[in-house]
GUFIMAR-406484 format. One record per residue (C-alpha): chain; residue number from 0; z, y, x. Coordinates in steps of 0.02 Angstrom, whole numbers, plus 50000, padded with zeros to 5 digits. Example, Ala and Ser with C-alpha at 12.3 -4.5 7.8 and 13.67 -1.06 7.14 Angstrom:
% GUFIMAR-406484
<"A",0,<50390,49775,50615>> <"A",1,<50357,49947,50684>> 
% end
This chain:
% GUFIMAR-406484
<"A",0,<50000,50000,50000>> <"A",1,<50043,50119,50139>> <"A",2,<49880,50081,50228>> <"A",3,<49777,50109,50070>> <"A",4,<49865,50273,50036>> <"A",5,<49832,50339,50210>> <"A",6,<49648,50288,50213>> <"A",7,<49605,50374,50047>> <"A",8,<49599,50552,50121>> <"A",9,<49493,50487,50264>> <"A",10,<49367,50412,50145>> <"A",11,<49359,50577,50048>> <"A",12,<49329,50675,50210>> <"A",13,<49189,50557,50258>> <"A",14,<49109,50576,50087>> <"A",15,<49113,50767,50101>> <"A",16,<49034,50757,50274>> <"A",17,<48894,50646,50209>> <"A",18,<48864,50767,50063>> <"A",19,<48856,50916,50180>> <"A",20,<48733,50825,50293>> <"A",21,<48624,50783,50142>> <"A",22,<48623,50966,50087>> <"A",23,<48575,51022,50262>> <"A",24,<48434,50896,50265>> <"A",25,<48374,50954,50095>> <"A",26,<48384,51136,50151>> <"A",27,<48280,51094,50302>> <"A",28,<48144,51031,50187>> <"A",29,<48136,51199,50096>> <"A",30,<48045,51345,50177>> <"A",31,<48119,51519,50172>> <"A",32,<48022,51617,50120>> <"A",33,<47916,51495,50018>> <"A",34,<47740,51456,50076>> <"A",35,<47580,51512,49992>> <"A",36,<47437,51388,49977>> <"A",37,<47496,51285,50124>> <"A",38,<47535,51427,50245>> <"A",39,<47692,51526,50282>> <"A",40,<47738,51657,50156>> <"A",41,<47765,51789,50291>> <"A",42,<47727,51812,50475>> <"A",43,<47850,51723,50591>> <"A",44,<47897,51887,50675>> <"A",45,<47873,52073,50645>> <"A",46,<47752,52086,50791>> <"A",47,<47640,51940,50739>> <"A",48,<47492,51935,50621>> <"A",49,<47514,51839,50459>> <"A",50,<47387,51698,50447>> <"A",51,<47306,51692,50274>> <"A",52,<47264,51526,50189>> <"A",53,<47092,51453,50212>> <"A",54,<46987,51480,50056>> <"A",55,<46812,51432,50013>> <"A",56,<46697,51580,50035>> <"A",57,<46631,51640,49866>> <"A",58,<46453,51595,49834>> <"A",59,<46334,51743,49838>> <"A",60,<46244,51743,49672>> <"A",61,<46144,51900,49713>> <"A",62,<45959,51859,49723>> <"A",63,<45879,51888,49892>> <"A",64,<45771,52041,49863>> <"A",65,<45752,52100,50042>> <"A",66,<45794,52280,50077>> <"A",67,<45876,52385,49941>> <"A",68,<45760,52485,49829>> <"A",69,<45764,52633,49713>> <"A",70,<45746,52615,49524>> <"A",71,<45569,52565,49473>> <"A",72,<45529,52732,49392>> <"A",73,<45554,52820,49559>> <"A",74,<45476,52690,49672>> <"A",75,<45305,52774,49669>> <"A",76,<45373,52935,49743>> <"A",77,<45509,52861,49851>> <"A",78,<45465,52973,49999>> <"A",79,<45462,53134,49898>> <"A",80,<45617,53137,49788>> <"A",81,<45659,53304,49711>> <"A",82,<45833,53372,49678>> <"A",83,<45813,53326,49494>> <"A",84,<45769,53147,49541>> <"A",85,<45920,53133,49655>> <"A",86,<46039,53201,49523>> <"A",87,<45966,53083,49392>> <"A",88,<45990,52930,49503>> <"A",89,<46167,52982,49546>> <"A",90,<46218,53007,49365>> <"A",91,<46151,52836,49318>> <"A",92,<46231,52743,49464>> <"A",93,<46395,52835,49490>> <"A",94,<46547,52730,49444>> <"A",95,<46652,52883,49401>> <"A",96,<46534,52936,49262>> <"A",97,<46526,52758,49194>> <"A",98,<46716,52745,49195>> <"A",99,<46737,52913,49109>> <"A",100,<46611,52863,48976>> <"A",101,<46702,52698,48947>> <"A",102,<46866,52794,48929>> <"A",103,<46785,52905,48798>> <"A",104,<46721,52755,48700>> <"A",105,<46894,52676,48706>> <"A",106,<46970,52838,48641>> <"A",107,<46841,52842,48501>> <"A",108,<46889,52665,48449>> <"A",109,<47073,52713,48454>> <"A",110,<47036,52862,48341>> <"A",111,<46944,52749,48219>> <"A",112,<47092,52630,48217>> <"A",113,<47212,52775,48184>> <"A",114,<47109,52833,48035>> <"A",115,<47133,52661,47958>> <"A",116,<47312,52710,47915>> <"A",117,<47245,52805,47765>> <"A",118,<47179,52645,47687>> <"A",119,<47271,52497,47609>> <"A",120,<47315,52345,47712>> <"A",121,<47254,52183,47633>> <"A",122,<47283,52007,47696>> <"A",123,<47248,51837,47622>> <"A",124,<47303,51660,47655>> <"A",125,<47295,51481,47594>> <"A",126,<47448,51368,47590>> <"A",127,<47450,51179,47570>> <"A",128,<47608,51072,47554>> <"A",129,<47632,50883,47535>> <"A",130,<47800,50815,47472>> <"A",131,<47858,50636,47441>> <"A",132,<48029,50592,47369>> <"A",133,<48105,50420,47386>> <"A",134,<48159,50316,47235>> <"A",135,<48349,50332,47221>> <"A",136,<48478,50308,47084>> <"A",137,<48353,50244,46958>> <"A",138,<48225,50381,46994>> <"A",139,<48049,50336,47034>> <"A",140,<47960,50392,47191>> <"A",141,<47860,50552,47168>> <"A",142,<47717,50619,47274>> <"A",143,<47668,50803,47260>> <"A",144,<47530,50906,47338>> <"A",145,<47532,51094,47317>> <"A",146,<47402,51216,47376>> <"A",147,<47338,51385,47327>> <"A",148,<47274,51552,47392>> <"A",149,<47380,51709,47410>> <"A",150,<47333,51892,47425>> <"A",151,<47448,52027,47494>> <"A",152,<47416,52214,47491>> <"A",153,<47516,52366,47543>> <"A",154,<47475,52551,47546>> <"A",155,<47569,52696,47621>> <"A",156,<47556,52832,47488>> <"A",157,<47652,52972,47570>> <"A",158,<47752,53014,47724>> <"A",159,<47807,53174,47809>> <"A",160,<47676,53188,47944>> <"A",161,<47687,53023,48036>> <"A",162,<47515,52962,47983>> <"A",163,<47426,53130,47995>> <"A",164,<47507,53165,48163>> <"A",165,<47452,52998,48231>> <"A",166,<47272,53027,48175>> <"A",167,<47272,53205,48244>> <"A",168,<47340,53144,48411>> <"A",169,<47205,53010,48423>> <"A",170,<47071,53137,48379>> <"A",171,<47130,53259,48513>> <"A",172,<47142,53118,48639>> <"A",173,<46960,53076,48600>> <"A",174,<46910,53258,48627>> <"A",175,<47005,53260,48792>> <"A",176,<46914,53102,48849>> <"A",177,<46745,53176,48801>> <"A",178,<46781,53339,48894>> <"A",179,<46840,53238,49043>> <"A",180,<46676,53143,49042>> <"A",181,<46582,53308,49045>> <"A",182,<46690,53369,49189>> <"A",183,<46655,53210,49288>> <"A",184,<46468,53235,49261>> <"A",185,<46475,53410,49331>> <"A",186,<46582,53352,49478>> <"A",187,<46453,53220,49521>> <"A",188,<46310,53345,49509>> <"A",189,<46404,53463,49627>> <"A",190,<46437,53323,49752>> <"A",191,<46255,53270,49750>> <"A",192,<46192,53449,49771>> <"A",193,<46310,53477,49917>> <"A",194,<46246,53320,50003>> <"A",195,<46066,53370,49963>> <"A",196,<46084,53544,50038>> <"A",197,<46170,53472,50191>> <"A",198,<46027,53351,50220>> <"A",199,<45902,53490,50188>> <"A",200,<45988,53605,50313>> <"A",201,<45999,53468,50445>> <"A",202,<45811,53436,50432>> <"A",203,<45778,53622,50451>> <"A",204,<45896,53629,50599>> <"A",205,<45803,53483,50678>> <"A",206,<45638,53575,50660>> <"A",207,<45714,53731,50736>> <"A",208,<45784,53633,50883>> <"A",209,<45613,53554,50912>> <"A",210,<45543,53730,50927>> <"A",211,<45681,53774,51049>> <"A",212,<45641,53620,51153>> <"A",213,<45457,53669,51162>> <"A",214,<45507,53842,51220>> <"A",215,<45621,53768,51352>> <"A",216,<45477,53659,51413>> <"A",217,<45364,53812,51419>> <"A",218,<45493,53904,51523>> <"A",219,<45507,53758,51643>> <"A",220,<45319,53754,51667>> <"A",221,<45317,53942,51698>> <"A",222,<45458,53929,51825>> <"A",223,<45368,53787,51914>> <"A",224,<45207,53887,51919>> <"A",225,<45295,54040,51989>> <"A",226,<45383,53930,52117>> <"A",227,<45217,53857,52175>> <"A",228,<45144,54029,52207>> <"A",229,<45302,54089,52292>> <"A",230,<45360,54211,52157>> <"A",231,<45518,54113,52110>> <"A",232,<45648,54011,52200>> <"A",233,<45696,53830,52169>> <"A",234,<45851,53895,52080>> <"A",235,<45741,53958,51939>> <"A",236,<45662,53787,51920>> <"A",237,<45831,53702,51916>> <"A",238,<45898,53824,51788>> <"A",239,<45745,53796,51679>> <"A",240,<45768,53606,51694>> <"A",241,<45950,53623,51644>> <"A",242,<45903,53727,51492>> <"A",243,<45773,53598,51440>> <"A",244,<45897,53455,51460>> <"A",245,<46024,53548,51354>> <"A",246,<45892,53576,51220>> <"A",247,<45845,53391,51225>> <"A",248,<46027,53339,51210>> <"A",249,<46053,53455,51061>> <"A",250,<45896,53383,50980>> <"A",251,<45958,53205,50999>> <"A",252,<46127,53254,50925>> <"A",253,<46044,53333,50774>> <"A",254,<45936,53177,50750>> <"A",255,<46094,53072,50739>> <"A",256,<46173,53196,50619>> <"A",257,<46017,53189,50511>> <"A",258,<46037,53001,50488>> <"A",259,<46219,53026,50442>> <"A",260,<46181,53158,50311>> <"A",261,<46039,53051,50246>> <"A",262,<46159,52906,50221>> <"A",263,<46286,53021,50138>> <"A",264,<46153,53079,50015>> <"A",265,<46109,52898,49975>> <"A",266,<46293,52861,49948>> <"A",267,<46308,53008,49828>> <"A",268,<46166,52929,49728>> <"A",269,<46260,52764,49720>> <"A",270,<46133,52679,49834>> <"A",271,<46152,52588,50001>> <"A",272,<46149,52701,50153>> <"A",273,<46004,52604,50230>> <"A",274,<45886,52622,50083>> <"A",275,<45710,52682,50122>> <"A",276,<45686,52853,50043>> <"A",277,<45656,53034,50087>> <"A",278,<45670,53204,50004>> <"A",279,<45533,53326,49961>> <"A",280,<45590,53492,50029>> <"A",281,<45534,53653,49943>> <"A",282,<45404,53753,50039>> <"A",283,<45505,53914,50026>> <"A",284,<45691,53907,50060>> <"A",285,<45722,54094,50047>> <"A",286,<45866,54119,49924>> <"A",287,<45840,54242,49779>> <"A",288,<46006,54320,49835>> <"A",289,<46044,54403,49668>> <"A",290,<46128,54355,49503>> <"A",291,<46140,54462,49348>> <"A",292,<46297,54378,49282>> <"A",293,<46453,54484,49302>> <"A",294,<46622,54417,49357>> <"A",295,<46705,54455,49190>> <"A",296,<46567,54367,49094>> <"A",297,<46579,54212,49205>> <"A",298,<46769,54205,49189>> <"A",299,<46759,54221,49000>> <"A",300,<46628,54084,48994>> <"A",301,<46732,53970,49105>> <"A",302,<46888,53997,48999>> <"A",303,<46785,53958,48846>> <"A",304,<46680,53811,48907>> <"A",305,<46750,53736,49067>> <"A",306,<46762,53547,49030>> <"A",307,<46923,53510,49123>> <"A",308,<47008,53660,49041>> <"A",309,<46948,53602,48870>> <"A",310,<47017,53428,48910>> <"A",311,<47185,53505,48956>> <"A",312,<47187,53600,48792>> <"A",313,<47147,53443,48692>> <"A",314,<47283,53349,48786>> <"A",315,<47408,53485,48740>> <"A",316,<47354,53473,48558>> <"A",317,<47379,53285,48562>> <"A",318,<47553,53310,48633>> <"A",319,<47596,53430,48491>> <"A",320,<47533,53303,48365>> <"A",321,<47653,53174,48436>> <"A",322,<47796,53291,48392>> <"A",323,<47744,53279,48209>> <"A",324,<47740,53090,48224>> <"A",325,<47916,53085,48296>> <"A",326,<47983,53198,48160>> <"A",327,<47897,53101,48022>> <"A",328,<47974,52937,48080>> <"A",329,<48146,53007,48039>> <"A",330,<48095,53053,47859>> <"A",331,<48066,52946,47703>> <"A",332,<47900,52864,47661>> <"A",333,<47830,52800,47496>> <"A",334,<47747,52628,47500>> <"A",335,<47668,52523,47363>> <"A",336,<47637,52338,47390>> <"A",337,<47589,52186,47289>> <"A",338,<47563,51999,47303>> <"A",339,<47459,51882,47198>> <"A",340,<47418,51698,47208>> <"A",341,<47370,51538,47121>> <"A",342,<47461,51371,47143>> <"A",343,<47392,51199,47103>> <"A",344,<47509,51047,47084>> <"A",345,<47452,50868,47104>> <"A",346,<47591,50741,47078>> <"A",347,<47607,50555,47045>> <"A",348,<47651,50488,46920>> <"A",349,<47669,50661,46837>> <"A",350,<47522,50761,46771>> <"A",351,<47424,50891,46866>> <"A",352,<47478,51071,46840>> <"A",353,<47423,51243,46896>> <"A",354,<47488,51420,46881>> <"A",355,<47463,51599,46936>> <"A",356,<47592,51722,47002>> <"A",357,<47597,51902,47056>> <"A",358,<47719,52037,47104>> <"A",359,<47707,52225,47124>> <"A",360,<47827,52345,47209>> <"A",361,<47840,52529,47244>> <"A",362,<47976,52579,47364>> <"A",363,<48048,52728,47453>> <"A",364,<48095,52687,47632>> <"A",365,<48231,52801,47700>> <"A",366,<48284,52783,47882>> <"A",367,<48472,52809,47888>> <"A",368,<48533,52772,48063>> <"A",369,<48459,52699,48222>> <"A",370,<48577,52755,48357>> <"A",371,<48509,52934,48359>> <"A",372,<48342,52866,48420>> <"A",373,<48244,52980,48302>> <"A",374,<48331,53135,48370>> <"A",375,<48294,53089,48549>> <"A",376,<48115,53042,48506>> <"A",377,<48087,53216,48434>> <"A",378,<48165,53297,48586>> <"A",379,<48061,53193,48704>> <"A",380,<47900,53231,48610>> <"A",381,<47940,53417,48606>> <"A",382,<47975,53421,48792>> <"A",383,<47815,53326,48828>> <"A",384,<47718,53450,48720>> <"A",385,<47792,53596,48818>> <"A",386,<47747,53511,48982>> <"A",387,<47568,53482,48924>> <"A",388,<47553,53664,48871>> <"A",389,<47619,53722,49040>> <"A",390,<47490,53612,49127>> <"A",391,<47356,53686,49016>> <"A",392,<47407,53861,49067>> <"A",393,<47406,53807,49250>> <"A",394,<47230,53737,49234>> <"A",395,<47172,53899,49150>> <"A",396,<47242,54005,49291>> <"A",397,<47163,53890,49419>> <"A",398,<46995,53902,49331>> <"A",399,<47001,54092,49333>> <"A",400,<47043,54092,49518>> <"A",401,<46903,53969,49558>> <"A",402,<46773,54077,49471>> <"A",403,<46842,54232,49557>> <"A",404,<46840,54146,49728>> <"A",405,<46665,54073,49707>> <"A",406,<46595,54238,49644>> <"A",407,<46649,54334,49798>> <"A",408,<46605,54186,49910>> <"A",409,<46428,54202,49844>> <"A",410,<46430,54388,49886>> <"A",411,<46485,54347,50063>> <"A",412,<46351,54212,50077>> <"A",413,<46221,54337,50016>> <"A",414,<46269,54462,50149>> <"A",415,<46268,54324,50280>> <"A",416,<46089,54280,50234>> <"A",417,<46034,54461,50252>> <"A",418,<46125,54483,50417>> <"A",419,<46063,54319,50489>> <"A",420,<45883,54365,50445>> <"A",421,<45905,54529,50538>> <"A",422,<45981,54436,50684>> <"A",423,<45835,54315,50690>> <"A",424,<45708,54456,50688>> <"A",425,<45791,54551,50830>> <"A",426,<45822,54391,50931>> <"A",427,<45639,54342,50913>> <"A",428,<45581,54511,50977>> <"A",429,<45706,54505,51120>> <"A",430,<45646,54332,51172>> <"A",431,<45463,54386,51168>> <"A",432,<45501,54539,51276>> <"A",433,<45602,54435,51400>> <"A",434,<45463,54304,51410>> <"A",435,<45331,54438,51439>> <"A",436,<45434,54522,51575>> <"A",437,<45466,54356,51662>> <"A",438,<45283,54308,51662>> <"A",439,<45238,54480,51727>> <"A",440,<45366,54462,51866>> <"A",441,<45473,54606,51804>> <"A",442,<45615,54504,51730>> <"A",443,<45728,54365,51787>> <"A",444,<45736,54188,51721>> <"A",445,<45919,54212,51678>> <"A",446,<45874,54352,51558>> <"A",447,<45742,54241,51477>> <"A",448,<45861,54093,51458>> <"A",449,<45994,54205,51384>> <"A",450,<45870,54278,51259>> <"A",451,<45810,54105,51208>> <"A",452,<45990,54042,51187>> <"A",453,<46023,54190,51071>> <"A",454,<45863,54150,50977>> <"A",455,<45912,53968,50955>> <"A",456,<46082,54020,50891>> <"A",457,<46001,54145,50772>> <"A",458,<45891,54008,50699>> <"A",459,<46045,53900,50670>> <"A",460,<46135,54047,50591>> <"A",461,<45993,54074,50468>> <"A",462,<45993,53891,50417>> <"A",463,<46181,53885,50399>> <"A",464,<46183,54047,50298>> <"A",465,<46052,53982,50176>> <"A",466,<46144,53817,50159>> <"A",467,<46304,53911,50120>> <"A",468,<46214,54019,49991>> <"A",469,<46141,53873,49894>> <"A",470,<46303,53774,49904>> <"A",471,<46405,53923,49845>> <"A",472,<46283,53955,49703>> <"A",473,<46307,53776,49643>> <"A",474,<46496,53793,49663>> <"A",475,<46497,53951,49557>> <"A",476,<46396,53866,49421>> <"A",477,<46518,53720,49424>> <"A",478,<46671,53833,49419>> <"A",479,<46597,53931,49274>> <"A",480,<46566,53768,49180>> <"A",481,<46377,53794,49166>> <"A",482,<46311,53677,49302>> <"A",483,<46168,53580,49224>> <"A",484,<46130,53395,49236>> <"A",485,<45962,53439,49314>> <"A",486,<46047,53519,49463>> <"A",487,<46019,53698,49404>> <"A",488,<46166,53816,49425>> <"A",489,<46145,53893,49252>> <"A",490,<46161,54068,49326>> <"A",491,<46034,54206,49297>> <"A",492,<45948,54240,49463>> <"A",493,<45854,54396,49514>> <"A",494,<45754,54449,49668>> <"A",495,<45845,54509,49821>> <"A",496,<45944,54666,49788>> <"A",497,<46071,54752,49896>> <"A",498,<46162,54822,49746>> <"A",499,<46324,54745,49679>> <"A",500,<46319,54603,49554>> <"A",501,<46462,54664,49452>> 
% end
């Protein structure tokens, strides 16, 4: 007995040790963190890459069509796309416009669903039941089958603004989605025009740099000729070679930039960057430089028609409608409802029976208490309406500033075009005089190279000024809310005039 009593604690200690060992073994079988598709759930250390699971590569179901292509209707003039063509392709391919249009259609469906609250709600059904009772206490066994259709109808006759507020909110949300779609369209047009003008300017800059390179080559040949006859030193030849190399390097840089801007223009159209296309440039790139629209007229038009501002206003209206919905939910509502049906009985050994039933009810539903939820719902909706109205005012102020900023930016761009034209004219004359003096032996090569560097810079200034003018004109049309889907600014242009536009 003594031995048994002393060995019992030992056996219990051994059992606990075995249980602990089993738990440790089981824990070793579990991974922490758990694995994902046969690999570790995380990297083994913070400085080690996580190895993803091996998955079968998705099969490419895209047909092999070779190089990407433009839409068929533009394939015939693929090397001479106009600005209107580019804008049209971009609007059809851009995912932002498609998403905004889908949002508008979803809002339209939501508005249609909200209007259904003014109509009765009708539902129907068919019920079938089979019953069998056992024979007990002298009663015979009975089998019954019951089936019949039912029709339920309910109609909200009157409430205190819940239904009308819900419909008004859905309607304003639809208007906001439609205005947002219009705003997205104008944003896409502006992005495409900016890329188009950038590509246009880069091509013009490339042509100007090619002219500069030819002039540098001419200077080198003149220096070499003068050196051969003993009228110039080898330093003149080396300086001329350096100038030509610099012009060649600038040309190669612009050629690379041209490919980049060309790819960016393709991307703005929703096409691959390597697609084969080109743009038909207008023969005359001289800006009209004048608009007849005044600043006050453009601001008034933007406040009246700017799509994003109209969307903000509609959103604020929808928020105010939700206040009416919250208030109406705390007030009584009058509902009429009814139910009708027919029931058919088949029983054995009893006879077959049938019958009709109906019920009608008109009731006044009065919310009494829900933990002050209605009060807080009204407060929340009112605060949200105030926030939406503040955002609407902020958008309106921003719109006014954008029109103001773009208007005076266009004035600055206009003056830059005039000044750059004057600079180009004077630089051209200076370069011709320096070239004539050098060939006549009265001027130095350094004066000629300096004059040609100024001329090259003047050509670039003219191109940049014209790019800025066209881009700013498109920006002003966008900010005023009148930028057209054909790429036209919507502003009233006039010939060059040095007078004010306001």
